[in-house]
C-alpha positions as a printed Julia matrix, in Angstrom:
276×3 Matrix{Float64}:
  25.45  -24.1   13.41
  24.52  -23.58   9.81
  22.85  -26.28   7.76
  22.88  -26.4    3.92
  20.09  -26.91   1.39
  20.93  -30.53   0.63
  20.97  -31.37   4.35
  17.68  -29.55   4.88
  16.15  -31.43   1.99
  17.39  -34.86   3.29
  16.33  -34.1    6.89
  12.81  -33.15   5.53
  12.69  -36.33   3.39
  13.73  -38.53   6.32
  11.09  -36.86   8.47
   8.4   -37.48   5.86
   9.52  -41.05   5.56
   9.3   -41.5    9.21
   5.81  -39.9    9.5
   4.66  -42.35   6.79
   6.2   -45.34   8.56
   4.39  -44.4   11.83
   1.1   -43.39  10.31
   0.34  -45.86   7.53
  -1.58  -48.41   9.83
  -4.18  -45.71  10.49
  -5.21  -45.89   6.88
  -6.19  -49.52   6.83
  -7.72  -52.09   9.13
  -5.33  -54.41  10.99
  -6.16  -57.58  12.98
  -2.71  -58.49  14.15
  -1.82  -58.08  17.86
   0.86  -55.79  19.34
   3.49  -58.61  19.37
   3.29  -58.84  15.55
   3.0   -55.15  14.84
   5.1   -53.96  11.95
   6.94  -57.34  11.71
   6.48  -57.21   7.84
   7.42  -53.61   7.25
   9.89  -52.78  10.05
  12.85  -54.33   8.25
  12.03  -52.22   5.19
  11.74  -49.05   7.29
  15.22  -49.87   8.68
  16.64  -50.52   5.21
  15.14  -47.18   4.0
  16.35  -45.26   7.05
  19.97  -46.19   7.02
  20.93  -44.79   3.53
  18.96  -41.61   4.41
  21.05  -41.14   7.52
  24.32  -41.81   5.6
  23.13  -39.34   2.95
  22.58  -36.62   5.63
  26.18  -37.21   6.93
  27.64  -36.93   3.39
  25.58  -33.83   2.67
  26.81  -32.11   5.95
  30.4   -33.13   5.08
  30.2   -31.67   1.55
  28.61  -28.44   2.83
  31.15  -27.98   5.44
  28.65  -28.18   8.39
  30.72  -30.91   9.92
  34.16  -32.41   9.09
  35.96  -35.76   9.53
  36.68  -35.1   13.17
  33.02  -34.37  13.93
  32.12  -37.76  12.36
  34.59  -39.34  14.77
  32.87  -37.48  17.57
  29.57  -38.81  16.37
  30.9   -42.37  16.89
  32.37  -41.56  20.33
  29.14  -39.93  21.53
  26.98  -42.77  20.27
  29.27  -45.2   22.14
  28.8   -43.08  25.35
  25.05  -43.04  24.75
  25.1   -46.9   24.56
  27.23  -47.15  27.66
  24.76  -44.98  29.67
  21.92  -47.09  28.5
  23.46  -50.46  29.53
  22.99  -50.22  33.33
  19.2   -49.59  33.11
  17.82  -50.03  29.51
  14.39  -48.44  30.19
  13.87  -49.99  33.66
  11.11  -47.99  35.46
  11.83  -45.07  32.99
  15.31  -44.44  34.41
  17.16  -43.56  31.19
  20.15  -41.3   31.91
  21.39  -41.38  28.31
  18.98  -38.79  26.99
  20.76  -35.8   28.59
  23.8   -36.59  26.6
  21.93  -36.61  23.31
  20.32  -33.23  24.04
  23.55  -31.59  25.09
  25.5   -32.97  22.13
  22.75  -31.8   19.62
  22.76  -28.43  21.34
  26.43  -27.93  20.72
  26.94  -29.61  17.21
  23.7   -28.7   15.5
  20.32  -30.16  14.42
  21.71  -32.23  11.53
  24.37  -33.83  13.83
  21.75  -34.36  16.61
  19.35  -36.07  14.2
  21.94  -38.55  13.0
  23.39  -39.04  16.53
  19.94  -39.93  17.92
  19.36  -42.63  15.34
  22.89  -44.06  15.39
  23.2   -43.94  19.17
  19.92  -45.75  19.65
  20.97  -48.4   17.05
  24.34  -48.99  18.71
  22.7   -49.17  22.16
  20.13  -51.64  21.03
  22.7   -54.0   19.69
  24.43  -53.93  23.05
  21.33  -54.32  25.24
  19.59  -56.89  22.93
  16.78  -54.54  22.12
  16.55  -55.38  18.47
  13.16  -55.96  17.05
  10.39  -54.4   14.93
  10.28  -51.49  17.23
  13.92  -50.4   16.56
  13.57  -48.25  13.46
  10.73  -46.42  15.08
  12.74  -45.86  18.27
  15.59  -44.6   16.09
  13.38  -42.07  14.3
  11.9   -40.83  17.58
  15.33  -40.31  19.0
  16.52  -38.6   15.97
  13.69  -36.13  16.18
  14.59  -35.46  19.81
  18.2   -34.62  18.73
  16.99  -32.47  15.89
  14.72  -30.57  18.16
  17.5   -29.92  20.69
  19.67  -28.43  17.81
  16.9   -26.03  16.96
  16.69  -24.34  20.31
  17.51  -20.63  20.38
  20.89  -19.25  21.29
  21.44  -18.87  25.07
  24.18  -19.31  27.61
  24.63  -19.86  31.35
  21.96  -21.08  33.7
  19.07  -19.98  31.52
  20.4   -22.26  28.77
  20.53  -25.1   31.06
  16.99  -24.44  32.35
  15.8   -24.28  28.76
  17.52  -27.62  27.97
  16.08  -29.11  31.11
  12.54  -27.94  30.04
  13.15  -29.41  26.51
  14.28  -32.64  28.18
  10.91  -32.98  29.97
   8.94  -32.18  26.82
  10.98  -34.53  24.61
  10.88  -37.33  27.11
   7.01  -37.18  27.01
   6.94  -36.9   23.2
   9.29  -39.87  22.91
   7.0   -41.91  25.06
   4.04  -40.94  22.84
   5.9   -41.92  19.65
   7.08  -45.3   21.0
   3.58  -46.14  22.06
   2.04  -44.92  18.71
   4.16  -47.24  16.63
   2.18  -50.31  17.88
  -1.02  -48.87  19.23
  -3.1   -49.34  16.0
  -2.32  -53.05  16.18
  -3.74  -53.43  19.75
  -6.71  -55.72  19.42
  -9.92  -55.83  21.28
 -12.74  -53.38  21.75
 -11.61  -51.43  24.78
 -11.84  -47.72  25.17
  -8.17  -47.49  24.38
  -8.12  -49.4   21.01
  -7.81  -47.86  17.57
 -11.03  -48.16  15.67
 -10.8   -47.78  11.89
 -13.25  -45.2   10.51
 -14.05  -43.82  13.99
 -12.57  -40.33  13.22
  -9.32  -38.6   14.01
 -10.42  -36.76  17.13
 -12.12  -39.78  18.66
  -9.09  -42.19  17.95
  -6.74  -39.4   19.3
  -8.7   -39.45  22.52
  -8.43  -43.18  22.77
  -4.66  -43.05  22.15
  -4.14  -40.36  24.8
  -6.01  -42.6   27.32
  -3.87  -45.55  26.17
  -0.66  -43.6   26.78
  -1.75  -42.19  30.17
  -2.68  -45.6   31.49
   0.18  -47.69  30.12
   3.33  -45.68  30.18
   3.01  -42.25  31.71
   4.82  -43.36  34.87
   7.79  -44.39  32.76
   7.7   -41.17  30.71
   7.64  -38.93  33.78
  10.59  -40.83  35.3
  12.47  -40.41  32.04
  11.64  -36.69  32.02
  12.67  -36.14  35.63
  15.96  -37.96  35.1
  16.81  -36.03  31.99
  15.98  -32.65  33.61
  17.97  -33.34  36.76
  20.98  -34.54  34.88
  20.94  -31.49  32.61
  20.75  -29.1   35.57
  23.44  -31.01  37.56
  25.87  -32.02  34.83
  24.9   -29.61  32.03
  27.61  -26.99  32.79
  30.67  -29.23  32.69
  29.47  -31.4   29.86
  28.47  -28.48  27.72
  31.86  -26.9   28.35
  33.62  -30.15  27.36
  31.57  -30.58  24.21
  32.21  -26.97  23.21
  35.88  -27.34  23.78
  35.9   -30.47  21.57
  33.92  -28.6   18.99
  36.48  -25.76  18.85
  39.41  -28.15  18.6
  37.87  -30.48  16.06
  38.96  -28.32  13.16
  39.9   -30.38  10.1
  42.74  -28.98   7.93
  42.78  -25.19   8.93
  44.08  -23.03   6.09
  47.68  -22.3    6.33
  49.1   -18.94   5.33
  52.69  -17.82   4.63
  53.51  -14.39   6.06
  55.83  -12.25   4.0
  58.44  -10.95   6.36
  58.96   -7.88   4.21
  55.58   -6.68   5.22
  53.5    -8.0    2.27
  50.01   -9.57   2.45
  49.65  -13.13   3.73
  49.81  -15.74   0.92
  47.51  -18.71   1.34
  49.11  -22.16   0.72
  47.74  -23.79  -2.51
  47.32  -27.11  -1.15
  46.14  -26.17   2.39
  48.84  -28.52   3.78
  51.8   -26.22   3.98
  53.09  -27.27   0.53
  53.58  -24.13  -1.61
  53.78  -26.14  -4.7
């Protein structure tokens, strides 16, 4: 699905905003613990993220990449994502909602997937009570997962589902890295896993990888396996249903009047069947 210049610019701007939100603690020394990480700036990150998401939706509407019915589908899919997250919100890494985000972004495009990831995670967090300083960072990570799914190459059939399952594994691990990284610089102590200001990028990266492997890799692998299995098992009917909804969600198709005498079709001026 095509994406216009304004949407591309806003997606890039939001991505840069997200990278800055994640990375700024690396630039200064922090002495606060993980429970207070980003308590001061997280509300401002959220306040900055919401208008950017709205701007992306408006840009896609104005450029014709999506229409009003697609926006309605965005709300429906976000509600489905939240419903899937309710039974087991991250328990032991079993998170069945991710496969729906990946398949939806695959069908409706990268801009749609980006916004859906953020909106769906926000809606599900309200339902599950997962609101805190971590929320805007989870929304950004989920948005990038949706964007990546929309960027995958064209393919159909079982190879497509296999590709999406592989992407589900990779994106689940990347999401785990990002949701660890948002608070890792604030972890105190002098362990081999802690962030050390001035130590150097490579050395700190090594510490972070050790931190991720020892704290959440089990959860990430369960998330990855769950997503891959659901894509392979349910991918075919869900993709078919989403593509059927995409074809039918046509907002105000152009109406043409056919000259019975054999002349050329005359498009309606108003696009609503009103020749005046």
